[in-house]
C-alpha positions as CSV (number, residue, x, y, z in Angstrom):
1,M,-35.2,31.4,-27.1
2,T,-34.9,30.3,-23.5
3,D,-36.2,31.5,-20.2
4,S,-33.9,32.3,-17.3
5,G,-34.3,29.9,-14.4
6,A,-32.4,32.1,-12.1
7,A,-34.7,35.1,-12.4
8,N,-38.0,33.2,-12.5
9,P,-37.6,29.8,-11.0
10,I,-40.5,27.4,-11.9
11,P,-42.1,25.7,-8.9
12,E,-41.5,21.9,-8.7
13,S,-44.4,19.5,-9.4
14,P,-45.3,17.0,-6.7
15,R,-42.4,14.5,-6.7
16,P,-43.1,11.2,-8.4
17,G,-41.0,8.1,-7.7
18,P,-37.5,7.7,-9.2
19,P,-37.6,6.6,-12.9
20,T,-36.2,3.4,-14.3
21,L,-35.8,5.0,-17.7
22,I,-35.0,8.6,-18.8
23,A,-35.9,9.5,-22.4
24,T,-35.0,12.9,-23.7
25,D,-35.3,15.0,-26.8
26,V,-32.0,16.5,-27.9
27,D,-32.3,19.9,-29.6
28,G,-33.8,22.5,-27.4
29,T,-33.9,20.1,-24.5
30,L,-30.8,18.0,-23.6
31,I,-28.3,20.3,-25.3
32,D,-27.9,24.0,-24.9
33,D,-27.9,26.5,-27.8
34,E,-24.2,25.8,-28.4
35,N,-25.0,22.1,-29.0
36,R,-23.4,21.0,-25.7
37,V,-24.5,18.7,-22.9
38,S,-23.7,20.7,-19.8
39,K,-21.4,19.3,-17.1
40,R,-24.2,19.5,-14.6
41,T,-26.4,17.4,-16.9
42,V,-23.6,14.8,-17.4
43,A,-23.1,14.5,-13.7
44,V,-26.7,13.8,-12.8
45,L,-27.0,11.3,-15.7
46,E,-23.9,9.5,-14.4
47,N,-25.6,9.3,-10.9
48,A,-28.8,7.9,-12.5
49,I,-27.0,5.3,-14.5
50,A,-25.0,4.2,-11.5
51,E,-28.3,3.4,-9.9
52,G,-29.3,1.2,-12.9
53,V,-31.4,3.7,-14.8
54,E,-31.5,3.5,-18.6
55,F,-30.8,6.7,-20.5
56,V,-32.2,7.0,-24.1
57,L,-32.2,9.8,-26.7
58,A,-35.5,10.3,-28.4
59,T,-35.1,12.7,-31.3
60,G,-36.1,13.8,-34.8
61,R,-32.4,13.4,-35.7
62,P,-31.3,10.5,-38.0
63,P,-28.8,8.1,-36.6
64,R,-25.9,9.8,-38.4
65,W,-26.5,12.9,-36.3
66,I,-26.4,11.1,-33.0
67,G,-22.6,10.8,-32.9
68,E,-22.0,14.5,-32.0
69,I,-24.1,14.0,-28.9
70,A,-22.9,10.5,-28.0
71,E,-19.2,11.6,-28.3
72,Q,-19.8,14.2,-25.6
73,L,-20.8,11.5,-23.2
74,H,-18.4,8.8,-24.4
75,D,-15.8,9.3,-21.7
76,S,-18.3,9.3,-18.9
77,S,-20.5,6.6,-17.4
78,A,-23.5,8.3,-19.1
79,R,-22.7,6.8,-22.4
80,V,-25.6,6.6,-24.8
81,R,-26.5,2.9,-25.6
82,Y,-29.8,3.5,-27.5
83,A,-31.6,6.2,-29.4
84,V,-35.0,6.5,-30.9
85,C,-34.4,8.5,-34.1
86,A,-36.5,10.1,-36.9
87,N,-39.3,10.9,-34.5
88,G,-39.7,7.2,-33.5
89,A,-39.4,5.6,-37.0
90,I,-35.9,4.3,-36.2
91,V,-34.7,2.3,-33.2
92,Y,-30.9,2.6,-33.1
93,D,-28.2,0.7,-31.2
94,V,-25.7,3.5,-30.7
95,E,-23.0,1.4,-29.1
96,H,-22.9,-1.1,-32.0
97,D,-24.0,1.3,-34.8
98,R,-26.9,-0.9,-35.8
99,V,-30.4,0.1,-36.9
100,L,-32.6,-2.4,-35.0
101,S,-35.9,-1.5,-36.7
102,A,-37.3,1.1,-39.1
103,A,-40.9,2.0,-39.9
104,T,-40.9,2.9,-43.5
105,L,-43.3,4.5,-46.0
106,Q,-43.4,2.4,-49.1
107,P,-42.9,3.9,-52.6
108,E,-46.5,3.7,-53.6
109,T,-47.5,5.6,-50.5
110,L,-44.7,8.0,-50.9
111,E,-45.8,8.8,-54.4
112,K,-49.3,9.6,-53.2
113,L,-48.0,11.8,-50.4
114,V,-45.7,13.7,-52.8
115,E,-48.7,14.4,-55.1
116,R,-50.9,15.6,-52.3
117,V,-48.1,17.7,-50.8
118,Y,-47.5,19.5,-54.1
119,R,-51.2,20.1,-54.5
120,E,-51.6,21.7,-51.1
121,I,-48.3,23.5,-50.9
122,P,-47.2,23.9,-54.5
123,D,-44.0,25.9,-53.9
124,C,-42.5,23.6,-51.4
125,G,-39.4,21.4,-51.6
126,I,-39.5,17.8,-50.6
127,A,-36.9,15.4,-49.2
128,A,-36.8,11.8,-48.0
129,E,-34.9,10.3,-45.1
130,R,-34.0,6.7,-45.6
131,A,-32.7,4.1,-43.1
132,G,-29.8,1.7,-43.8
133,R,-28.4,-1.0,-41.6
134,S,-26.3,1.5,-39.7
135,A,-25.8,5.2,-39.3
136,Y,-23.2,5.3,-42.1
137,D,-24.5,2.6,-44.5
138,A,-22.8,3.6,-47.7
139,A,-25.2,1.4,-49.7
140,T,-28.2,3.6,-48.8
141,P,-28.1,7.3,-49.6
142,P,-29.7,8.6,-46.3
143,F,-31.2,11.9,-47.4
144,V,-32.4,12.7,-50.9
145,A,-34.1,16.0,-51.9
146,T,-35.6,17.7,-54.9
147,S,-33.9,20.7,-56.5
148,G,-36.5,23.0,-54.8
149,Y,-35.6,21.9,-51.3
150,R,-34.1,24.6,-49.2
151,H,-32.3,23.0,-46.2
152,A,-33.4,24.0,-42.7
153,W,-29.9,23.5,-41.3
154,L,-26.5,25.0,-41.9
155,N,-24.9,21.6,-42.6
156,P,-26.9,20.1,-45.5
157,D,-25.9,16.5,-46.3
158,H,-28.5,15.7,-48.9
159,V,-28.2,14.3,-52.4
160,E,-30.2,16.2,-55.0
161,V,-32.5,14.0,-57.1
162,G,-35.5,14.3,-59.5
163,D,-38.9,14.3,-58.0
164,D,-39.7,10.7,-58.9
165,E,-36.5,9.5,-57.2
166,V,-37.6,10.9,-53.9
167,F,-40.3,8.2,-53.7
168,A,-38.4,5.5,-55.5
169,E,-37.2,3.7,-52.3
170,P,-38.8,3.2,-48.9
171,A,-38.3,6.1,-46.5
172,V,-38.8,6.6,-42.8
173,K,-40.1,10.1,-43.3
174,I,-40.8,12.8,-45.9
175,L,-39.7,16.3,-45.1
176,V,-41.7,19.2,-46.6
177,R,-40.0,22.6,-46.6
178,Q,-41.5,26.0,-47.3
179,P,-39.6,28.7,-45.5
180,E,-42.3,31.3,-46.3
181,M,-44.8,29.5,-44.1
182,R,-45.0,28.5,-40.4
183,S,-44.7,24.8,-39.7
184,D,-48.1,24.7,-37.8
185,A,-49.8,26.3,-40.8
186,M,-48.3,23.8,-43.2
187,A,-49.4,20.9,-40.9
188,A,-52.9,22.3,-40.8
189,R,-53.1,22.6,-44.5
190,L,-51.9,19.0,-45.1
191,R,-53.7,17.2,-42.3
192,E,-56.8,16.3,-44.1
193,A,-55.0,15.6,-47.4
194,V,-52.7,12.9,-45.9
195,A,-55.1,11.5,-43.3
196,G,-54.7,7.7,-43.1
197,L,-51.5,7.8,-45.2
198,A,-49.1,9.5,-42.8
199,E,-48.4,11.0,-39.4
200,I,-47.7,14.7,-39.4
201,T,-45.4,16.4,-36.9
202,F,-42.7,19.1,-36.7
203,S,-39.8,20.1,-34.4
204,T,-39.3,23.6,-35.6
205,D,-41.5,26.6,-36.5
206,N,-39.5,27.7,-39.6
207,G,-41.5,26.1,-42.3
208,L,-40.6,22.4,-42.0
209,I,-42.9,19.5,-41.4
210,E,-42.3,15.7,-41.4
211,L,-44.5,12.9,-42.6
212,S,-44.0,9.3,-41.3
213,V,-45.9,6.0,-41.0
214,P,-49.3,6.5,-39.2
215,D,-49.0,6.1,-35.5
216,T,-45.2,6.4,-35.6
217,H,-43.8,8.8,-33.0
218,K,-41.3,8.9,-30.2
219,A,-43.7,7.0,-27.9
220,S,-44.1,4.1,-30.3
221,G,-40.3,4.0,-30.8
222,L,-39.7,3.9,-27.1
223,R,-42.2,1.1,-26.6
224,A,-40.5,-0.9,-29.4
225,L,-37.1,-0.3,-27.8
226,I,-38.2,-1.3,-24.4
227,R,-39.7,-4.5,-25.8
228,D,-37.0,-5.5,-28.2
229,A,-34.0,-4.5,-26.0
230,G,-35.5,-5.8,-22.8
231,L,-35.2,-2.5,-21.0
232,V,-37.0,-1.7,-17.7
233,G,-39.7,0.8,-18.5
234,T,-41.8,0.5,-15.3
235,S,-41.3,4.2,-14.5
236,T,-40.3,6.6,-17.2
237,V,-39.5,10.3,-17.2
238,A,-39.4,12.1,-20.6
239,F,-38.3,15.6,-21.6
240,G,-39.2,17.6,-24.7
241,D,-40.1,20.9,-26.1
242,M,-41.9,20.6,-29.5
243,P,-45.0,19.0,-31.1
244,N,-42.9,15.9,-32.1
245,D,-42.5,15.3,-28.3
246,V,-46.2,15.3,-27.4
247,E,-46.9,11.6,-27.6
248,M,-43.8,10.8,-25.6
249,L,-44.7,13.3,-22.9
250,T,-48.2,11.9,-22.5
251,W,-46.9,8.3,-22.7
252,A,-44.3,8.7,-20.0
253,H,-45.2,8.3,-16.4
254,H,-43.9,11.8,-15.9
255,G,-43.6,14.2,-18.9
256,V,-41.5,17.3,-18.6
257,A,-41.6,20.2,-21.1
258,M,-39.0,23.0,-21.3
259,S,-40.3,26.4,-20.4
260,H,-39.6,27.8,-23.9
261,G,-41.4,25.0,-25.5
262,H,-44.3,25.0,-28.1
263,P,-47.7,25.3,-26.5
264,A,-48.6,21.7,-27.6
265,A,-45.6,20.4,-25.6
266,L,-46.4,22.5,-22.6
267,A,-50.1,21.3,-22.6
268,A,-49.0,17.7,-22.8
269,A,-46.5,17.8,-19.9
270,D,-47.1,17.0,-16.3
271,E,-44.4,19.5,-15.4
272,I,-42.6,22.5,-16.9
273,T,-39.0,23.0,-16.2
274,V,-36.6,25.8,-17.1
275,G,-35.0,26.2,-20.5
276,N,-32.2,24.1,-22.1
277,N,-29.6,26.8,-21.4
278,D,-30.5,26.7,-17.7
279,H,-30.0,23.0,-17.1
280,G,-33.7,22.2,-17.2
281,V,-33.2,18.4,-17.6
282,A,-30.6,18.3,-14.8
283,R,-32.7,20.3,-12.4
284,V,-35.5,17.7,-12.6
285,L,-33.3,14.7,-12.4
286,E,-31.4,16.1,-9.4
287,R,-34.5,15.4,-7.2
288,W,-33.7,11.7,-7.4
289,F,-30.0,11.6,-8.5
290,G,-28.5,14.8,-7.3
């Protein structure tokens, strides 16, 4: 659901200085509901990069799902060099298809988490996202799920395994799926049970939450990327729309939420722009790079 910027334009916030780094969520933020980066957005990103600004994707997506976004920008000067994936757990070099770092939950922790998840949400399905050396590392099955896992997307790419195999190898995150519940209700039910063992977040309201290493989120992933890749992060602008964007929005020098966003994202932001179908990211960036 998106608000129309034409009918009800949102007033601009006081204009901060131009950013040296742009970090943006993908789904519901950078791309429209047809999974496309608009020409208007590409144009302003090209202008920003021409002025030496770094452009980074910060998403819940795994590295293997970055290609469909990067390919849309490949023939422009707005090429994607880096992405922070899996809600900050993976720092990914897109240009060279290399996983630079991964924050992983170890098997003993995963086993405890699975036990507690089943205790609190007994009818759920569980899956694990793993990180290889690249987006398409054939040696590491990237997504394994129990037989009770009902995929939240139309293009499932998981391997079905037994419950014990879900926690047999390190994972960057555990996904808990219960379509009959809201994601915020699931998170509330699990928060105390997994305290100290995992970070809880979600990027959709349709009964899917994600558990990762404590204090792992998009902000921590961006900090790691800036440090390890030597990027200039003296002035950052970040865009997002869901609870998994909150830490990034508060960390950035200027956090911008999409108008259709979750209340947690709206509360965390310094500014609210129009929706992803109305070029919300572009409208903000055009102040400096239009």
